[in-house]
N, CA, C and O atoms as a GROMACS GRO file, in nm:
protein
  544
    1UNK      N    1  18.547  -1.056  12.700
    1UNK     CA    2  18.458  -0.941  12.645
    1UNK      C    3  18.557  -0.851  12.634
    1UNK      O    4  18.657  -0.844  12.706
    2UNK      N    5  18.521  -0.764  12.520
    2UNK     CA    6  18.615  -0.666  12.441
    2UNK      C    7  18.510  -0.557  12.381
    2UNK      O    8  18.424  -0.583  12.297
    3UNK      N    9  18.532  -0.445  12.433
    3UNK     CA   10  18.479  -0.331  12.392
    3UNK      C   11  18.560  -0.235  12.325
    3UNK      O   12  18.665  -0.199  12.378
    4UNK      N   13  18.521  -0.183  12.201
    4UNK     CA   14  18.587  -0.129  12.114
    4UNK      C   15  18.511   0.003  12.067
    4UNK      O   16  18.393  -0.013  12.035
    5UNK      N   17  18.568   0.144  12.057
    5UNK     CA   18  18.526   0.244  12.028
    5UNK      C   19  18.614   0.310  11.945
    5UNK      O   20  18.727   0.328  11.991
    6UNK      N   21  18.584   0.364  11.797
    6UNK     CA   22  18.665   0.438  11.716
    6UNK      C   23  18.578   0.582  11.703
    6UNK      O   24  18.455   0.579  11.702
    7UNK      N   25  18.639   0.684  11.694
    7UNK     CA   26  18.580   0.785  11.648
    7UNK      C   27  18.677   0.858  11.545
    7UNK      O   28  18.792   0.892  11.572
    8UNK      N   29  18.624   0.874  11.445
    8UNK     CA   30  18.693   0.924  11.334
    8UNK      C   31  18.667   1.073  11.316
    8UNK      O   32  18.556   1.120  11.341
    9UNK      N   33  18.789   1.163  11.265
    9UNK     CA   34  18.769   1.296  11.256
    9UNK      C   35  18.900   1.335  11.185
    9UNK      O   36  18.983   1.249  11.154
   10UNK      N   37  18.920   1.493  11.155
   10UNK     CA   38  19.035   1.565  11.094
   10UNK      C   39  19.069   1.656  11.160
   10UNK      O   40  18.982   1.716  11.224
   11UNK      N   41  19.200   1.698  11.168
   11UNK     CA   42  19.233   1.778  11.267
   11UNK      C   43  19.273   1.924  11.194
   11UNK      O   44  19.231   1.934  11.079
   12UNK      N   45  19.335   2.017  11.236
   12UNK     CA   46  19.339   2.162  11.168
   12UNK      C   47  19.423   2.124  11.059
   12UNK      O   48  19.382   2.181  10.958
   13UNK      N   49  19.540   2.041  11.031
   13UNK     CA   50  19.607   2.035  10.921
   13UNK      C   51  19.536   1.936  10.805
   13UNK      O   52  19.595   1.908  10.701
   14UNK      N   53  19.404   1.889  10.840
   14UNK     CA   54  19.360   1.791  10.750
   14UNK      C   55  19.372   1.652  10.763
   14UNK      O   56  19.303   1.572  10.701
   15UNK      N   57  19.478   1.616  10.861
   15UNK     CA   58  19.496   1.474  10.859
   15UNK      C   59  19.365   1.398  10.886
   15UNK      O   60  19.268   1.452  10.940
   16UNK      N   61  19.365   1.265  10.844
   16UNK     CA   62  19.283   1.182  10.886
   16UNK      C   63  19.277   1.109  11.008
   16UNK      O   64  19.351   1.011  10.998
   17UNK      N   65  19.219   1.116  11.120
   17UNK     CA   66  19.248   1.077  11.271
   17UNK      C   67  19.134   0.974  11.287
   17UNK      O   68  19.032   0.967  11.218
   18UNK      N   69  19.171   0.890  11.395
   18UNK     CA   70  19.086   0.804  11.452
   18UNK      C   71  19.130   0.790  11.616
   18UNK      O   72  19.241   0.753  11.651
   19UNK      N   73  19.033   0.824  11.697
   19UNK     CA   74  19.039   0.803  11.844
   19UNK      C   75  19.014   0.659  11.869
   19UNK      O   76  18.904   0.622  11.827
   20UNK      N   77  19.085   0.569  11.924
   20UNK     CA   78  19.050   0.418  11.932
   20UNK      C   79  19.086   0.415  12.100
   20UNK      O   80  19.187   0.454  12.157
   21UNK      N   81  18.949   0.346  12.159
   21UNK     CA   82  18.947   0.318  12.294
   21UNK      C   83  18.920   0.145  12.284
   21UNK      O   84  18.828   0.087  12.226
   22UNK      N   85  19.027   0.092  12.355
   22UNK     CA   86  18.981  -0.046  12.371
   22UNK      C   87  18.971  -0.090  12.553
   22UNK      O   88  19.063  -0.071  12.633
   23UNK      N   89  18.855  -0.144  12.581
   23UNK     CA   90  18.859  -0.209  12.696
   23UNK      C   91  18.831  -0.334  12.709
   23UNK      O   92  18.711  -0.360  12.699
   24UNK      N   93  18.927  -0.451  12.735
   24UNK     CA   94  18.885  -0.584  12.751
   24UNK      C   95  18.922  -0.642  12.868
   24UNK      O   96  19.010  -0.599  12.942
   25UNK      N   97  18.841  -0.763  12.889
   25UNK     CA   98  18.890  -0.864  13.002
   25UNK      C   99  18.919  -0.997  12.950
   25UNK      O  100  18.821  -1.062  12.913
   26UNK      N  101  19.043  -1.055  12.939
   26UNK     CA  102  19.092  -1.157  12.864
   26UNK      C  103  19.126  -1.265  12.968
   26UNK      O  104  19.176  -1.245  13.078
   27UNK      N  105  19.091  -1.375  12.918
   27UNK     CA  106  19.158  -1.493  12.979
   27UNK      C  107  19.292  -1.519  12.953
   27UNK      O  108  19.325  -1.524  12.835
   28UNK      N  109  19.394  -1.540  13.058
   28UNK     CA  110  19.553  -1.550  13.014
   28UNK      C  111  19.593  -1.656  13.110
   28UNK      O  112  19.508  -1.704  13.185
   29UNK      N  113  19.714  -1.696  13.113
   29UNK     CA  114  19.761  -1.798  13.203
   29UNK      C  115  19.851  -1.746  13.271
   29UNK      O  116  19.950  -1.687  13.227
   30UNK      N  117  19.815  -1.769  13.418
   30UNK     CA  118  19.897  -1.711  13.543
   30UNK      C  119  20.028  -1.790  13.532
   30UNK      O  120  20.036  -1.910  13.509
   31UNK      N  121  20.141  -1.692  13.555
   31UNK     CA  122  20.263  -1.773  13.530
   31UNK      C  123  20.314  -1.824  13.661
   31UNK      O  124  20.427  -1.873  13.664
   32UNK      N  125  20.237  -1.817  13.772
   32UNK     CA  126  20.292  -1.896  13.885
   32UNK      C  127  20.218  -2.024  13.882
   32UNK      O  128  20.288  -2.125  13.879
   33UNK      N  129  20.096  -2.040  13.883
   33UNK     CA  130  20.010  -2.164  13.878
   33UNK      C  131  19.943  -2.224  13.760
   33UNK      O  132  19.880  -2.328  13.775
   34UNK      N  133  19.951  -2.167  13.642
   34UNK     CA  134  19.945  -2.203  13.483
   34UNK      C  135  19.795  -2.221  13.492
   34UNK      O  136  19.748  -2.286  13.398
   35UNK      N  137  19.697  -2.172  13.598
   35UNK     CA  138  19.558  -2.164  13.564
   35UNK      C  139  19.514  -2.042  13.495
   35UNK      O  140  19.595  -1.952  13.471
   36UNK      N  141  19.380  -2.035  13.459
   36UNK     CA  142  19.365  -1.884  13.396
   36UNK      C  143  19.326  -1.803  13.489
   36UNK      O  144  19.266  -1.840  13.590
   37UNK      N  145  19.360  -1.674  13.461
   37UNK     CA  146  19.342  -1.553  13.516
   37UNK      C  147  19.286  -1.479  13.439
   37UNK      O  148  19.320  -1.496  13.322
   38UNK      N  149  19.180  -1.367  13.467
   38UNK     CA  150  19.135  -1.288  13.377
   38UNK      C  151  19.205  -1.123  13.397
   38UNK      O  152  19.211  -1.069  13.508
   39UNK      N  153  19.254  -1.060  13.274
   39UNK     CA  154  19.355  -0.952  13.260
   39UNK      C  155  19.243  -0.853  13.224
   39UNK      O  156  19.163  -0.883  13.136
   40UNK      N  157  19.235  -0.736  13.289
   40UNK     CA  158  19.155  -0.623  13.261
   40UNK      C  159  19.262  -0.532  13.183
   40UNK      O  160  19.368  -0.485  13.224
   41UNK      N  161  19.211  -0.523  13.080
   41UNK     CA  162  19.330  -0.410  12.971
   41UNK      C  163  19.224  -0.288  12.946
   41UNK      O  164  19.101  -0.286  12.946
   42UNK      N  165  19.312  -0.198  12.927
   42UNK     CA  166  19.235  -0.050  12.874
   42UNK      C  167  19.355   0.002  12.800
   42UNK      O  168  19.471  -0.003  12.840
   43UNK      N  169  19.312   0.053  12.689
   43UNK     CA  170  19.422   0.142  12.574
   43UNK      C  171  19.317   0.258  12.517
   43UNK      O  172  19.195   0.263  12.498
   44UNK      N  173  19.412   0.333  12.502
   44UNK     CA  174  19.349   0.487  12.434
   44UNK      C  175  19.444   0.500  12.322
   44UNK      O  176  19.556   0.464  12.359
   45UNK      N  177  19.441   0.540  12.188
   45UNK     CA  178  19.532   0.587  12.095
   45UNK      C  179  19.462   0.683  12.030
   45UNK      O  180  19.339   0.697  12.030
   46UNK      N  181  19.553   0.756  11.967
   46UNK     CA  182  19.517   0.863  11.872
   46UNK      C  183  19.607   0.827  11.753
   46UNK      O  184  19.730   0.834  11.763
   47UNK      N  185  19.536   0.781  11.621
   47UNK     CA  186  19.605   0.726  11.510
   47UNK      C  187  19.569   0.807  11.410
   47UNK      O  188  19.456   0.855  11.404
   48UNK      N  189  19.668   0.831  11.315
   48UNK     CA  190  19.669   0.904  11.216
   48UNK      C  191  19.685   0.815  11.077
   48UNK      O  192  19.780   0.738  11.065
   49UNK      N  193  19.599   0.830  10.986
   49UNK     CA  194  19.626   0.767  10.858
   49UNK      C  195  19.741   0.849  10.787
   49UNK      O  196  19.735   0.970  10.764
   50UNK      N  197  19.861   0.756  10.751
   50UNK     CA  198  19.957   0.791  10.639
   50UNK      C  199  19.983   0.698  10.517
   50UNK      O  200  19.977   0.575  10.517
   51UNK      N  201  20.008   0.770  10.428
   51UNK     CA  202  20.055   0.675  10.304
   51UNK      C  203  20.193   0.642  10.274
   51UNK      O  204  20.221   0.546  10.201
   52UNK      N  205  20.291   0.726  10.333
   52UNK     CA  206  20.409   0.688  10.332
   52UNK      C  207  20.485   0.679  10.458
   52UNK      O  208  20.431   0.696  10.568
   53UNK      N  209  20.622   0.651  10.442
   53UNK     CA  210  20.712   0.672  10.592
   53UNK      C  211  20.732   0.799  10.612
   53UNK      O  212  20.732   0.847  10.725
   54UNK      N  213  20.754   0.872  10.499
   54UNK     CA  214  20.789   1.007  10.520
   54UNK      C  215  20.688   1.103  10.586
   54UNK      O  216  20.719   1.203  10.650
   55UNK      N  217  20.568   1.059  10.561
   55UNK     CA  218  20.446   1.139  10.628
   55UNK      C  219  20.434   1.108  10.779
   55UNK      O  220  20.398   1.190  10.864
   56UNK      N  221  20.474   0.959  10.806
   56UNK     CA  222  20.479   0.912  10.952
   56UNK      C  223  20.592   0.984  11.037
   56UNK      O  224  20.570   1.027  11.150
   57UNK      N  225  20.694   0.992  10.984
   57UNK     CA  226  20.803   1.078  11.050
   57UNK      C  227  20.786   1.217  11.083
   57UNK      O  228  20.845   1.269  11.178
   58UNK      N  229  20.694   1.287  10.995
   58UNK     CA  230  20.661   1.411  11.013
   58UNK      C  231  20.530   1.434  11.119
   58UNK      O  232  20.485   1.548  11.135
   59UNK      N  233  20.479   1.331  11.180
   59UNK     CA  234  20.355   1.349  11.246
   59UNK      C  235  20.423   1.357  11.396
   59UNK      O  236  20.527   1.305  11.435
   60UNK      N  237  20.315   1.451  11.476
   60UNK     CA  238  20.363   1.461  11.624
   60UNK      C  239  20.371   1.366  11.690
   60UNK      O  240  20.298   1.273  11.655
   61UNK      N  241  20.456   1.344  11.806
   61UNK     CA  242  20.465   1.249  11.917
   61UNK      C  243  20.327   1.203  11.968
   61UNK      O  244  20.317   1.100  12.036
   62UNK      N  245  20.237   1.267  11.941
   62UNK     CA  246  20.112   1.243  12.028
   62UNK      C  247  20.026   1.130  11.933
   62UNK      O  248  19.933   1.062  11.977
   63UNK      N  249  20.066   1.125  11.824
   63UNK     CA  250  20.027   1.065  11.672
   63UNK      C  251  20.070   0.935  11.666
   63UNK      O  252  20.188   0.930  11.701
   64UNK      N  253  20.017   0.809  11.632
   64UNK     CA  254  20.050   0.712  11.633
   64UNK      C  255  20.015   0.694  11.453
   64UNK      O  256  19.903   0.719  11.408
   65UNK      N  257  20.120   0.654  11.375
   65UNK     CA  258  20.089   0.652  11.224
   65UNK      C  259  20.025   0.522  11.193
   65UNK      O  260  20.068   0.420  11.248
   66UNK      N  261  19.926   0.516  11.112
   66UNK     CA  262  19.884   0.374  11.091
   66UNK      C  263  19.908   0.380  10.916
   66UNK      O  264  19.851   0.474  10.860
   67UNK      N  265  19.970   0.309  10.848
   67UNK     CA  266  20.010   0.282  10.702
   67UNK      C  267  19.870   0.249  10.624
   67UNK      O  268  19.828   0.134  10.624
   68UNK      N  269  19.818   0.326  10.574
   68UNK     CA  270  19.738   0.300  10.455
   68UNK      C  271  19.761   0.270  10.344
   68UNK      O  272  19.781   0.356  10.260
   69UNK      N  273  19.764   0.121  10.312
   69UNK     CA  274  19.830   0.085  10.179
   69UNK      C  275  19.735   0.109  10.063
   69UNK      O  276  19.782   0.106   9.949
   70UNK      N  277  19.645   0.126  10.076
   70UNK     CA  278  19.518   0.168   9.977
   70UNK      C  279  19.389   0.249  10.047
   70UNK      O  280  19.406   0.323  10.143
   71UNK      N  281  19.294   0.232  10.003
   71UNK     CA  282  19.153   0.317  10.044
   71UNK      C  283  19.110   0.264  10.189
   71UNK      O  284  19.038   0.332  10.261
   72UNK      N  285  19.156   0.143  10.226
   72UNK     CA  286  19.097   0.069  10.351
   72UNK      C  287  19.216   0.022  10.442
   72UNK      O  288  19.325  -0.021  10.407
   73UNK      N  289  19.166   0.043  10.573
   73UNK     CA  290  19.263  -0.010  10.692
   73UNK      C  291  19.186  -0.139  10.770
   73UNK      O  292  19.068  -0.136  10.805
   74UNK      N  293  19.248  -0.217  10.784
   74UNK     CA  294  19.166  -0.330  10.879
   74UNK      C  295  19.173  -0.304  11.008
   74UNK      O  296  19.273  -0.311  11.079
   75UNK      N  297  19.042  -0.269  11.043
   75UNK     CA  298  19.017  -0.195  11.202
   75UNK      C  299  19.052  -0.321  11.288
   75UNK      O  300  19.116  -0.301  11.391
   76UNK      N  301  19.020  -0.437  11.258
   76UNK     CA  302  19.029  -0.550  11.343
   76UNK      C  303  19.184  -0.565  11.392
   76UNK      O  304  19.223  -0.589  11.506
   77UNK      N  305  19.255  -0.544  11.282
   77UNK     CA  306  19.403  -0.557  11.277
   77UNK      C  307  19.445  -0.436  11.390
   77UNK      O  308  19.541  -0.452  11.465
   78UNK      N  309  19.383  -0.346  11.391
   78UNK     CA  310  19.450  -0.210  11.472
   78UNK      C  311  19.400  -0.251  11.601
   78UNK      O  312  19.479  -0.221  11.690
   79UNK      N  313  19.286  -0.315  11.646
   79UNK     CA  314  19.233  -0.360  11.752
   79UNK      C  315  19.342  -0.467  11.820
   79UNK      O  316  19.385  -0.457  11.936
   80UNK      N  317  19.377  -0.568  11.728
   80UNK     CA  318  19.449  -0.667  11.764
   80UNK      C  319  19.569  -0.616  11.824
   80UNK      O  320  19.606  -0.653  11.935
   81UNK      N  321  19.639  -0.520  11.743
   81UNK     CA  322  19.753  -0.456  11.795
   81UNK      C  323  19.750  -0.406  11.927
   81UNK      O  324  19.830  -0.443  12.013
   82UNK      N  325  19.654  -0.318  11.945
   82UNK     CA  326  19.607  -0.250  12.080
   82UNK      C  327  19.636  -0.342  12.188
   82UNK      O  328  19.715  -0.323  12.280
   83UNK      N  329  19.549  -0.462  12.163
   83UNK     CA  330  19.553  -0.571  12.283
   83UNK      C  331  19.660  -0.633  12.298
   83UNK      O  332  19.688  -0.673  12.411
   84UNK      N  333  19.746  -0.657  12.192
   84UNK     CA  334  19.918  -0.727  12.225
   84UNK      C  335  19.966  -0.615  12.320
   84UNK      O  336  19.993  -0.644  12.437
   85UNK      N  337  19.978  -0.498  12.277
   85UNK     CA  338  20.064  -0.395  12.338
   85UNK      C  339  20.000  -0.368  12.479
   85UNK      O  340  20.075  -0.317  12.562
   86UNK      N  341  19.893  -0.392  12.511
   86UNK     CA  342  19.832  -0.348  12.614
   86UNK      C  343  19.851  -0.469  12.731
   86UNK      O  344  19.835  -0.455  12.852
   87UNK      N  345  19.885  -0.580  12.665
   87UNK     CA  346  19.894  -0.692  12.781
   87UNK      C  347  20.041  -0.704  12.843
   87UNK      O  348  20.145  -0.716  12.778
   88UNK      N  349  20.030  -0.700  12.974
   88UNK     CA  350  20.145  -0.706  13.039
   88UNK      C  351  20.235  -0.844  13.020
   88UNK      O  352  20.196  -0.960  13.007
   89UNK      N  353  20.340  -0.802  13.022
   89UNK     CA  354  20.469  -0.935  13.002
   89UNK      C  355  20.426  -1.052  13.072
   89UNK      O  356  20.421  -1.160  13.013
   90UNK      N  357  20.384  -1.037  13.229
   90UNK     CA  358  20.365  -1.157  13.296
   90UNK      C  359  20.251  -1.133  13.364
   90UNK      O  360  20.240  -1.023  13.419
   91UNK      N  361  20.131  -1.241  13.375
   91UNK     CA  362  20.022  -1.234  13.444
   91UNK      C  363  19.998  -1.322  13.572
   91UNK      O  364  20.005  -1.444  13.557
   92UNK      N  365  19.974  -1.274  13.687
   92UNK     CA  366  19.957  -1.357  13.788
   92UNK      C  367  19.819  -1.330  13.886
   92UNK      O  368  19.763  -1.221  13.901
   93UNK      N  369  19.788  -1.436  13.937
   93UNK     CA  370  19.645  -1.399  14.030
   93UNK      C  371  19.714  -1.304  14.148
   93UNK      O  372  19.828  -1.303  14.195
   94UNK      N  373  19.592  -1.224  14.177
   94UNK     CA  374  19.658  -1.150  14.288
   94UNK      C  375  19.630  -1.206  14.442
   94UNK      O  376  19.641  -1.133  14.541
   95UNK      N  377  19.598  -1.326  14.447
   95UNK     CA  378  19.540  -1.358  14.566
   95UNK      C  379  19.655  -1.466  14.630
   95UNK      O  380  19.710  -1.544  14.552
   96UNK      N  381  19.691  -1.468  14.777
   96UNK     CA  382  19.768  -1.576  14.843
   96UNK      C  383  19.760  -1.710  14.795
   96UNK      O  384  19.858  -1.784  14.779
   97UNK      N  385  19.649  -1.739  14.773
   97UNK     CA  386  19.620  -1.905  14.747
   97UNK      C  387  19.716  -1.932  14.610
   97UNK      O  388  19.777  -2.038  14.596
   98UNK      N  389  19.720  -1.827  14.515
   98UNK     CA  390  19.777  -1.900  14.415
   98UNK      C  391  19.937  -1.916  14.452
   98UNK      O  392  19.996  -2.003  14.389
   99UNK      N  393  19.996  -1.860  14.524
   99UNK     CA  394  20.139  -1.875  14.570
   99UNK      C  395  20.126  -2.009  14.671
   99UNK      O  396  20.211  -2.097  14.660
  100UNK      N  397  20.040  -2.021  14.750
  100UNK     CA  398  20.025  -2.132  14.838
  100UNK      C  399  19.993  -2.261  14.778
  100UNK      O  400  20.013  -2.365  14.841
  101UNK      N  401  19.942  -2.259  14.650
  101UNK     CA  402  19.923  -2.381  14.589
  101UNK      C  403  20.078  -2.462  14.536
  101UNK      O  404  20.103  -2.582  14.532
  102UNK      N  405  20.162  -2.349  14.502
  102UNK     CA  406  20.270  -2.384  14.454
  102UNK      C  407  20.379  -2.444  14.570
  102UNK      O  408  20.443  -2.550  14.566
  103UNK      N  409  20.377  -2.330  14.680
  103UNK     CA  410  20.464  -2.362  14.792
  103UNK      C  411  20.380  -2.374  14.918
  103UNK      O  412  20.326  -2.268  14.952
  104UNK      N  413  20.360  -2.469  14.986
  104UNK     CA  414  20.270  -2.470  15.110
  104UNK      C  415  20.327  -2.375  15.204
  104UNK      O  416  20.446  -2.380  15.233
  105UNK      N  417  20.256  -2.298  15.250
  105UNK     CA  418  20.333  -2.182  15.356
  105UNK      C  419  20.344  -2.051  15.286
  105UNK      O  420  20.345  -1.945  15.349
  106UNK      N  421  20.352  -2.058  15.150
  106UNK     CA  422  20.369  -1.932  15.077
  106UNK      C  423  20.532  -1.869  15.096
  106UNK      O  424  20.640  -1.924  15.077
  107UNK      N  425  20.504  -1.756  15.132
  107UNK     CA  426  20.609  -1.653  15.138
  107UNK      C  427  20.716  -1.731  15.277
  107UNK      O  428  20.838  -1.720  15.267
  108UNK      N  429  20.671  -1.788  15.368
  108UNK     CA  430  20.728  -1.840  15.469
  108UNK      C  431  20.825  -1.979  15.457
  108UNK      O  432  20.859  -2.054  15.548
  109UNK      N  433  20.851  -1.986  15.343
  109UNK     CA  434  20.923  -2.112  15.283
  109UNK      C  435  21.070  -2.076  15.321
  109UNK      O  436  21.095  -1.957  15.339
  110UNK      N  437  21.164  -2.163  15.334
  110UNK     CA  438  21.308  -2.143  15.369
  110UNK      C  439  21.350  -2.089  15.240
  110UNK      O  440  21.293  -2.114  15.134
  111UNK      N  441  21.469  -2.003  15.254
  111UNK     CA  442  21.537  -1.964  15.140
  111UNK      C  443  21.652  -2.061  15.097
  111UNK      O  444  21.729  -2.113  15.178
  112UNK      N  445  21.656  -2.083  14.943
  112UNK     CA  446  21.727  -2.189  14.891
  112UNK      C  447  21.888  -2.159  14.941
  112UNK      O  448  21.936  -2.047  14.959
  113UNK      N  449  21.953  -2.281  14.958
  113UNK     CA  450  22.087  -2.271  14.950
  113UNK      C  451  22.144  -2.195  14.869
  113UNK      O  452  22.084  -2.189  14.761
  114UNK      N  453  22.254  -2.120  14.877
  114UNK     CA  454  22.333  -2.048  14.760
  114UNK      C  455  22.422  -2.143  14.700
  114UNK      O  456  22.492  -2.216  14.771
  115UNK      N  457  22.425  -2.148  14.580
  115UNK     CA  458  22.492  -2.236  14.471
  115UNK      C  459  22.639  -2.172  14.476
  115UNK      O  460  22.658  -2.051  14.462
  116UNK      N  461  22.745  -2.267  14.497
  116UNK     CA  462  22.882  -2.191  14.453
  116UNK      C  463  22.887  -2.137  14.335
  116UNK      O  464  22.826  -2.189  14.241
  117UNK      N  465  22.960  -2.023  14.320
  117UNK     CA  466  22.987  -1.962  14.180
  117UNK      C  467  23.036  -2.044  14.062
  117UNK      O  468  23.137  -2.114  14.071
  118UNK      N  469  22.971  -2.035  13.966
  118UNK     CA  470  23.029  -2.117  13.854
  118UNK      C  471  23.120  -2.048  13.753
  118UNK      O  472  23.103  -1.927  13.733
  119UNK      N  473  23.221  -2.116  13.686
  119UNK     CA  474  23.321  -2.039  13.605
  119UNK      C  475  23.220  -1.974  13.509
  119UNK      O  476  23.108  -2.020  13.488
  120UNK      N  477  23.269  -1.865  13.453
  120UNK     CA  478  23.229  -1.791  13.355
  120UNK      C  479  23.328  -1.824  13.210
  120UNK      O  480  23.449  -1.819  13.192
  121UNK      N  481  23.232  -1.853  13.134
  121UNK     CA  482  23.328  -1.937  13.003
  121UNK      C  483  23.378  -1.794  12.947
  121UNK      O  484  23.491  -1.792  12.900
  122UNK      N  485  23.312  -1.689  12.948
  122UNK     CA  486  23.360  -1.582  12.887
  122UNK      C  487  23.505  -1.505  12.944
  122UNK      O  488  23.566  -1.418  12.882
  123UNK      N  489  23.542  -1.561  13.075
  123UNK     CA  490  23.652  -1.504  13.162
  123UNK      C  491  23.767  -1.514  13.072
  123UNK      O  492  23.848  -1.424  13.050
  124UNK      N  493  23.768  -1.643  13.017
  124UNK     CA  494  23.882  -1.656  12.917
  124UNK      C  495  23.917  -1.517  12.813
  124UNK      O  496  24.027  -1.462  12.802
  125UNK      N  497  23.800  -1.483  12.748
  125UNK     CA  498  23.823  -1.394  12.646
  125UNK      C  499  23.826  -1.252  12.699
  125UNK      O  500  23.860  -1.159  12.626
  126UNK      N  501  23.786  -1.231  12.844
  126UNK     CA  502  23.807  -1.115  12.900
  126UNK      C  503  23.975  -1.086  12.941
  126UNK      O  504  24.044  -0.984  12.929
  127UNK      N  505  24.004  -1.217  12.991
  127UNK     CA  506  24.174  -1.227  13.000
  127UNK      C  507  24.253  -1.200  12.903
  127UNK      O  508  24.356  -1.135  12.922
  128UNK      N  509  24.217  -1.247  12.782
  128UNK     CA  510  24.287  -1.251  12.665
  128UNK      C  511  24.271  -1.101  12.621
  128UNK      O  512  24.369  -1.057  12.560
  129UNK      N  513  24.179  -1.025  12.637
  129UNK     CA  514  24.152  -0.877  12.595
  129UNK      C  515  24.241  -0.806  12.682
  129UNK      O  516  24.318  -0.729  12.624
  130UNK      N  517  24.251  -0.815  12.842
  130UNK     CA  518  24.325  -0.751  12.913
  130UNK      C  519  24.458  -0.774  12.883
  130UNK      O  520  24.526  -0.671  12.882
  131UNK      N  521  24.515  -0.875  12.859
  131UNK     CA  522  24.663  -0.929  12.816
  131UNK      C  523  24.688  -0.845  12.684
  131UNK      O  524  24.790  -0.780  12.664
  132UNK      N  525  24.579  -0.854  12.594
  132UNK     CA  526  24.618  -0.765  12.453
  132UNK      C  527  24.636  -0.626  12.472
  132UNK      O  528  24.724  -0.565  12.412
  133UNK      N  529  24.545  -0.564  12.562
  133UNK     CA  530  24.528  -0.411  12.602
  133UNK      C  531  24.668  -0.383  12.674
  133UNK      O  532  24.737  -0.292  12.629
  134UNK      N  533  24.709  -0.449  12.770
  134UNK     CA  534  24.838  -0.430  12.840
  134UNK      C  535  24.964  -0.440  12.755
  134UNK      O  536  25.065  -0.376  12.784
  135UNK      N  537  24.960  -0.515  12.658
  135UNK     CA  538  25.075  -0.541  12.578
  135UNK      C  539  25.093  -0.428  12.470
  135UNK      O  540  25.198  -0.440  12.406
  136UNK      N  541  25.021  -0.332  12.439
  136UNK     CA  542  25.019  -0.209  12.370
  136UNK      C  543  25.085  -0.134  12.402
  136UNK      O  544  25.087  -0.025  12.345
   0.00000   0.00000   0.00000
């Protein structure tokens, strides 16, 4: 389910503005168990129509520029961008059952044994740089 609301108006300086509100519940993949989890997203933005990059640079920080290539702007594209920006980088189920499906006992599992430190392939470069710097 996605609910979108646009309110169009002009500010004191005559700029064309759009207040955009997006509320959505989207099915995404849980990064723990790879099952579907519903993510609730909310986004509010104040957009300003601009025709040049110069106009965009002079907008107040509270306004997001929308480059109007001609007379029309694709509103669905704006909504899509808002949804992508509102998505968290990772989505997880909130319940313990998700963790328990992966590891019986959940957080009570044993800590993994520490692996011995591996050689750093860049250590040779660091040593060459130290040698060069000390020789000057």
